[in-house]
N, C-alpha and C positions, 0 to 999 in steps of 0.2 A: 504494499500500500503506500503510496506516495504521500509527501508531506502535506500536499494540498487536499488530497482525499481524507487524510487523518483530521485536517484541519476543519473540513465540512462535517466530519462525523463526531469529533470531540468539542468543536466550538473554540472561540478564543480563550485564553487562559485569564478568565476574569470571572468574578462571581457578580452575576447581575443583579443590582438592588437599586432602586430609587426611592427617596425619600418623599414621603406624602406632603402634598401642599397643605397650607393652613385651612384653605377652604374644605378639602377632602378629610381632613382630621376633625374639624369642627362639625361637619355633616355627620360623620360616623358617631360622634360623640353625643350630639344633640337629637339624633334620630332614633335613640333607643326606645324601647317600650315604656320604661319608667319615666324617662323625661317627657314623653307625650303625655302620659299620665298626669305628671307633675304639672305641666303648664295647662292642662285643661282644669285641674284644680284651680290653679291661680286664676283662670279666666273666670270661673264661678266667684272667686272672691272679689274679682273686680265688679261683678254683677252686684255682689252685695255690698259694694262700696267699702271694702275692708283695704284702704289704700296703703296704710302703713304697714301692715303684715305682707300685703302683696309684693310692695316695692322691695322690702328687705328680703324675702324669700327668693325673688326672681333674681335679686344681685347676687346673693349666696350660690344660686344654681348656676348662674352664668360663670361666675368666677371659678367655682368649682370645674365646670367643663372646659374653661380656658386653661386652667391648672393641669388637668389631666391631659390636654391635648398638647400642651408644652412639654410635658415630660416625656410623652410618647415621642414626639418629634426629636427631642435631645437625644433619646436613646437611639432612634434611627440614625441620625447624623454621626453618632459615635460608631455604630456598626459600619456605616458607610466609609468613615474614615479608615476603619480597620480593614476593609476589603479592597481600597485603592492602593495600586502599587505602580509606580512609576520607575522602573528600573531596567537595566538591559542584561542580557546574558550571552556568553560565548558558548556556541554550539559547534558540533562537528557534523557537516552535512556535506555531501557530494565529495568527499575526500579532502575537504578544507575547513579551517576554523574561521567562523564568521560571527560577527557580533549582531544580534537581533533584539527587538523588543520583547520583554518577558511575556507580553500578551500574546505573541505568535508561537510560543513553545507549544508542542504537541507531545502526547505521549510516544516515547520510543527515541525521542531526542537524547543525543549524548551531550551533556551540558558539563562545562569545567566549572569545579566548585571553587568559589572565590570568598573572601570574606565579605559579611554583609546579609541582607535578608535572603532567605530562600524563596525563589518564584513559585516553585511547585514541590510535588512530593518527589524526592530523588533516592534512588538506590545506589549506594555507592559501589563503583566497579574497580577503581584503582585508588590506592592512597587511603587517608582518613581525614576526619574532619572533627573538630571540637565545636559542638552546638549549644546555644543557649535556648532552652526550651520553656522558660519561665512564662512566656506571654501565651504559650499553648496549653502547656500540662500543668504549669504551676511549680515545676521542678527548678529549685533554686541554684543547684549545684550544675555546672557545665557537664554535658555528658558527650560521650562518644558513640555515635550509633547511626540509623538512617536519618536522613534530613528531611523531615516533612515541611510542607509550607507553612508559614507562621513562625519559624524559628529562624535564628540568626546565627550564621557562621562565625564563631570568634577567630578560628585559625585553622586553616588547612594545613596537613602535615608537610606538604611540599607543593611545588608549583605544578605538579603533574597528577593532581587529583580530579578524576572524572567520575561522573555518576549519570545514570539514566532516568529521564523522566517517566515516571510511573502513573501518575495522575495529575490532571491539570483542572483549574476552575473549580466549579462547585463540587467536584468529585475528590479535591484533596481533603486531607484531614482538617485543614483550616476552613474549607468550604463546608465540610459536614458539622463542624462545630458551630459555625455561624448559622447555618441551616437550622440547627437545633435551638439555638436563641430565637430566631426569628420566628420558627413555627413550632414551639415546643409541643411535646406529647401532652395530651388532655389527662389531666390528673383528677380523678374522681375521688374525692374524700367523703367520709361518712357526714361530715360537717356540711358539706354543699348538699347532698342528698336531703339532709334534715331541713336545711334553709329552704329548699324548694317546697317541701311538704308544708312548712310553716306559712310560706307565702300562699301557698294554695288554700289552706285552711282559712287564712286572713281575707283572701278575696272571695271566698264562699260565705263567710260570715258577714263581709261588707256588702255583699249583693242582697243577702237575706234582710240585713237592717235596712238597706235602701229600699227595697221592695214594701216592706212593712211600713216604713215610714211614709212612703208615696200614698199607701192605701189609707193610713189614718189621716194624713193630712189632707188628702183629697175628699174624703167622707165628711171631716169635721169642720175644716176650714175653707178649702178651696170651692166645695160646691155650695155652701151658704154665703160666703163672702165674694163669689165669683172672680176669684183670682185665676190667673192664667195658668195653664198646666206646666209652663215653663219654670214657674216659682216652685212647684212642688218638685219638679225635676232637679233644680238647683239646690234645693235643701237636701234632697237624697245623695247628691254626688258630694256636697259639702260633708254630709255625715261620713261618707267613705274615706275621707281624708282622715277622720278622727281614728278610725279602724287601722288604716294602712297609711301611716304618716308620710308625707311627700319627702320628708328629709331623712328618710330612713337608709337610703342607699349612699346619700352624702356622709352620714353618721359613720357607716361601716367603713367607707374608702378613706375618710379623713383619719378615723381612728387607726387603721393600718399604716397610714403614711406617717402619722406622728409617732407610733410605735418604733417604725423602721428608722426614723430619723434619732430618736432616742437611743436606740440600740447602737446606732453608728457613733453618736457623740459620746455616750457614756461607757460603752463597751468594744468599741471599734470592730462591731459586727455588721457586715453587710449582707442584707436580706434581698436576694433577687426577686423573690415572690412574696410580698408582703401579705398575701392571705394567709400563708402559712404560719405566720405569728400566733394567730388565734389557737392554731393546731398545737403549739408548743406546750399547752398545759396537758396534753394527753401523753407527753413522753413520760416513761417511767423508767427506762433503762438507756443510759449513755454509754457507748463502748468507744474506747480509745486505743489508738497504736500507741506504743511506748516511745520508741526512738523518734525525736523531732515533734512530738506532740505533748507527752507528759514531761519529757526530759529535752534537753537542748539538742539542736540538730546535728552537732559535731560530737565526735568521741575523742576525749583527752587521752593520749597514750601514757600510760602508767609505767610499763616495764616489761620484763621478761622473766618468768620464774623458771630458770633452767634446770636441766637434768645434768648431773655431776656424777662421776664415780664415787665409790666409797673411800676409794684410796686418794681422794682429791685430785686426781688427773683430770684436768679439763684443758680446753684448747685443743690444737691440732697436734697429732703426733708426727704428721709428715707436713709437707708444704701446702697441701691443698685442703679444701674445707671437707672433702669426703673421705678424709684419712684420719679424722678425728676419733677419739675414744667414744664419743656421744653417737657417731654413725657406724663405727665398726663393732662397737661393743666390747671387743678383746677378752671376752670372758669375765668382764669385771661387773658386779652386781650394781646395777643403777640406783641413784636416789636423787632426791630433790634439793638443790641448795636450799640454806636456810631463808633467805629472803630475796624477793624479785630485785632485778639489776635494771636500773633505768638508762645504763649506758656502759661502755667498756665491755662490750660482748666480745665473745670469741668469733673466730673468722666465719665458721659454719652457722652461727647464729645472724651475724650480719649479713651474709649472702641469702640467707632465707628471707630477711625482711626486705632486701632489695629486689628480689626476683619474684616472690609470690604475690602478684598483683595483676590486673588489667588496667593500668594506668596508661596514660598518654603524655608526652611532653607538651607543655603549654607555658608560655611565658607570663601570661597574665596573673599567675598566682605566686605567692610567697615560696611555695615548695617547687614551683616549676614543673608540676604535673597537675592533671585532672582526671577525676574519675570519683569511685567511692570514698566517701570521708574517711571510714576505717582504714582502707588501703592507704590514703594519703597521709594520714597522720603516721601510720606505720612506717612509710617510706621515708617520711621527713625525719623520723627519729634515727634511720641508718645513716642520714647525711651521705649517701651516695647521690650519684647524678643521674638521670635518665636521658641519655643522648637520643635514644631513638625507642620505638616500641619493642625492639628486640635485644638492646644492649643497655647496661648500667655500668657506671664506672665510679671508682674511688681513686685515692691519690695512687695506690700501689696495685690495686686489683681491676679486674674486668670480668663481668659476666655476659655470655650471651645466650639469650633464651631462645633455644631452639625450637621448642613446641610448648604451647600453653593450653591448658584445660580450663576454660573459665568455670566460675562458681556455678555448680548444679544444685538445686533444691532437692533432688532425690538423693544425692550422696552428702550434701551439706558440706561439700569440700571444694577446693579448687588446688591444681598442682601444675607444676612448670618443669619441663626438661631442660637443664642448663649445663653450660660448659664454662669452667673457670679458667681464666688466664692470670698469672703465667704457668699454672700447675698443668694445664691441659685435662683436668680431671672432669669427668662428665656424671652428673647425677640427677636426682629428683627431689625437688622440695615440695611439700604438701601442707596446706593450711585449711583448717575449718572447725567445725563444732568438735569439742573435745570427746564427746561422747562417741562420735562417728570416727574421728582420727584414730581413737584406741583399738578400734575393731580392725583397722589396717596396719597396726604395728605388731612387731615382733614380741611376744609375752615376755622375752627375757630382757627386753630394752624399756619395759615399763616399771617404774618404781611401784612398791607395794602400796605407797599411801598417796598415789597419784589422783585418784578419783576423789580422795576425801579432801585433798588440799584444793582441788579444783572445784569441788562444790563449796568449801569454804570461802573461796574467792567470789564465786557467784552469789553466796548468800550475805557477802558484804558489799554487794551492789556492783561488782565488777562484771564487764562485759568480757567473757572469757573464750579463747581460741586456742587450739593446740596446733603445734608445728612438728613436722617430722621430715625425715629425709632418708635417702639411700643412695648408694653409688650405682653406676650404670655400666656393665661391661662393655668392652669395645665391640663385641659382637652381638650384643643385645638390641632387638629392634623393638621400640616403644611406639606403638601404633595407636592404642586406644587408652581411654581413662583406666580401665581395668589393668592394662598392662603396666601403668605408671603406679597406681596407688595399690601396692601389695608389698609385704615383707619390709615395711619401713621401721626406722629407729625414732624413737620419740626424742625430740629435742627440748621441749618446754611447753610453756603457757604464755600465750599473748595476753596482757591485761590492759584493758581500757576503761577509763572513768566516763560515766554519762550521767552528769548530775541533773536533777529535775530543774525544770523552768521555775523562775521565782514565782509566779503566779498560779502555779499548779495546785498547791495546797488549797489556796483560797478558793480556787475554781471548784475542787472537789468538795469542800466544806459547803459551798453555796448550792450545789447540785444536791447534797445530802439534805440541807435544810428545806429544799424545794420538793423533798420526797422521790428524788431521781436516783436510782442506783446506778452507780460508776463501775464499769467492767474494762479492765485491761486486756487487751488482745495483742501477743507479742511473739515474735519468733525466737526470742532470746532463752537461755537457760531458765528453768523454773525458779532456781534460787536468786538470779539477778532480778526476776519479776516480783518475786515476793519481797526482796529488799527494798525495790524502789516504791513498791505498794505500800509498805509501812512508812517509808520516809515521806511520802506525799499524802499520807491520810486515808489511802484508798482501804487499807487494812486498820480498822480502829485500834487505837493504842491499848495494849494489854490484853487482846485477844490473840491466842494462837492460831496459826494458819496450818490447816490440814490440807496435804497436797495429794491429790489422787493421780494414779497412774496404773497402767496396765500391768499386771504380774500374772505369773503362771503358778497355780496351785499345786498341791500334791497328786492331784488326779490328772495334770496336764491340760486343765481348762483355763483359759484366760479370765480373770476377774479384775475388777477395779479395787485397788486397796489404798486406804487414806492413812497418811502417816505425817508427822511433823518431826522437826529436828532442831538442834541448837536450843537456843533460849525457850523456844516455844513448847518445848518438853516440860518445863517447870510450870509454865502458865496452864498446860492442859492438866497437869497432876493437880494444881490447885483447884481447877474447876471440877474435875471428877470426884474430888474429896469434899467440895464445898457443900454445905447443909442445903443451900438453897437448890442446887441442881438435884440432889438427892430427894429433895421434897417434892419437886415437880414431877418426879418420876416412879415414886414408891408405888402408886397404884396401877402403873402400866403393866399389861399383861406381857408374858413373855411372847416374844415374836417367832421363836423357833420351837416347834414341838418337842417335848422331852428334855429341854434344856433347863438346868437347874437354877441358873443365875439370870439367863436372858442377857440382853445387851446391856442393860443398866448394870447388872452385877458383875458381868465380865470386865466392863470398863472400870468399875470401882475397884475390882480385885486388882487389876493392872496398876491402877494409880496407886493403891496401898502398898504393892510391892515396891514400885520405884521409890515412893517416899521413905519406905523402910530402908531401902539401900542407900539413900542420901543421908537419912539420919546415922546409919551405921559408918558411913565415911566421916561424918562430922564428929562421931564419938572417938574416932581415933585420934583426932587433932586437938580435941579440948575435953574438958571434963564433962561428963554426961549430966544432962539435966533430967528432971523428972520426965518430961515430954519424950526426950531422947530414949530413955529407958524404956517407955511404953512402945516406941517405934521399934527399939532392938527386939524387944519380945515379939513383935509382929514379925520380924524377920526370922526368929527361931520357930514360930508357928509355921510360916509358909515353907521354909526350908528350901527355897529355890532362889537362884539367881535371876535377876529381872535384867533383860536387854531392852534395845530399841525396838525389837520385834514384838514386844508385848503391847506396844502402842500402835498396832496395825488394825484398822478396822475396815469392814466391808461397808458397801453403800448402804445396805438394810440397817446395819447397826448404828451409823450416825444419824439415819433419818427416823428410825422407830425409836431410838432412844432421845431424839431431838438434840443432839449434840450440836448440830449444825447451827443452832440457834446461838450457841455460846462460843463459837468459832469462826474465823473467816475461812473461807475455801478457795482453793486454787486447783486447777485440773490441767493436764497435759492434753495435747491434741488428740493422741491416741485414745485417751481415756475418754474425752469428750465425744469422740466418734463411736467408740464402744457402746457408751450409755445412750447415745441418740438412736443406734441401730437396733436397740433391744427393748422388748416390752417388759416392763416391770411387772412384778406379781401383784395379784389384786389386792392383797393387804397393803403393800407397800403403795400402791396407787392411792388407796383410800387415805393413808396419812398424808400423801403428798398433796393431793387435792383438798383434804380437811384443814391443812395448815397453810394454805396458800396466802389467805388474808392476813393472818398474823405475821407471817414471814415478810410480805412485802412491807408491813408496818415497820419492821426491824432492819430493813435495808437489804434483806437477802431476797433472792427470787428463785422460784422452783419451776421446773419444767412441767410440760402439759402431760404429766403421766407416764413419761419416760425416764426421767431421772433429774439429777440437779443440773441447773445452768450455772456454770460457776465462773469464778475470775480466773484471768490469766489464760 
């Protein structure tokens, strides 16, 4: 297909839209049914000589119509300015590069990527480009990807970056977005449906009153006093205005506009559809992402908690990063260093920080790179220089990135095949979620306390990643991600701080005061989410947090188990042994047939054992008191050692014992999907539905008969 045929098929690279004239806008505004009803009522008022009321009402109606028309025209002019583009583009046609008007571009054109606005949707064919998508998607960080219309190219990698035009005009992403603004899908709310019913009932009632009034006036007054029928009709119409006020729609629209302006001035909240403000009173649950919403948008690099040998051998045994004891192992039992390090790492750690990323060089930032915020701060900490997308350099070393496997949500990892100079060693670095990286590492390279230390960092509010590496033999071929991410040696933990925003705690408290439950949904580790939830007040102070996750029982069946850790164990202890909690449940029937203690009794026994163990530990350090002697007696009576496993509850236990009302709840994605996919037993459903109202008042929410709807 030739360029002319494609141009006739696709049309010009423009978004056709014209701003309405004042006459058209005012005609559409004043010719609605309600305005016609309004002015008919005002005509009757003039007939009755109600001049003062009529003049004021007509003035308000006209001002309201002009105001609505002006707002509409201003919005149309703003959209028109977004659609207009007066730029040129260099395209490759008929074997040569020519410069044309951007409006003449057609799908299939080969366009040279240059700094500035993107005229249409482009697919990169050669090179790379860093784009600013803030005006199109709201993404504040520059990104390296396809270049849709509406974005701005901040930097092309080189002068030989070319792309193919895929969509033009209204078919671009920008055009579809503007089309959605101009012609939004019709949203039908229950509020609108009920409002129509109310108006219908008012109209029926007004007609009934008008007809009744006309009959009464005609037989009692008009017939005797020989009044014209128009007087009876005018009185009936005037009565309708009392049932269906003429200012009703003005009050509704003005109230919405005033509310939108107040939100904009006091809370910096912009409402595109003011009619939705009235619906905000129906909101009962607000869901938030963590990073960038509840916390700051950037992550502060904290340090690396490195793996070292028990003999203190760290660093490189040879001259390359893949000859170090951390990578080769050398038969030495690994362990973690005492504290994380914020600088002065060994070569293998430094090379990992400098190569496991998907960054691009960009001179417009302080770090000289652009990409994911986590990777930018990690690379900035290494103090290396990214000279190209495949090469990083330091004062004495150089790394060539031979192949890169970008981050995958399925594996929760990313990896890179690299070659170090001047040693010439080839190897693989891997970075990702510490739970998933552990599965890819050799067991002999993992310290015994690694998972515990990683969880402690997560529960302290850190964003935790793990890094690993292995060497590549000269004859080895690494073609897929599976070839690369296997038999790795653990190097350590990457730690990032993600502090909450300054106004997050206040916002959560205001939502709670408005009887709106706040929920955090995040892809971070559960410990990190729980720590942030406590810091911002999403989890109420003093309440332990129970975390639900899918585990396998003794019969090989998957079940959801709820447990808490750290300081929450003490808080759970106090709740389970508290008289108030026991009194609430003393009359509750056993939820499992044949059980001697039931959920309440089992939980109380567990708490008593744990309290007794704590008392025994205190007895060894200080002189025993009377209370401690009683607790020691409890230990002697139980004769069992209490572990954290004693504080594992099933979903039925925490619901039927109503423990969820005394704790905050968090759940992993696997557990949430497991609970949502399974039907709960009838007895559990009865308790769930029976306690819904009281639970909502306490700030907790329960699912509709399938399980708990939880935080995190």
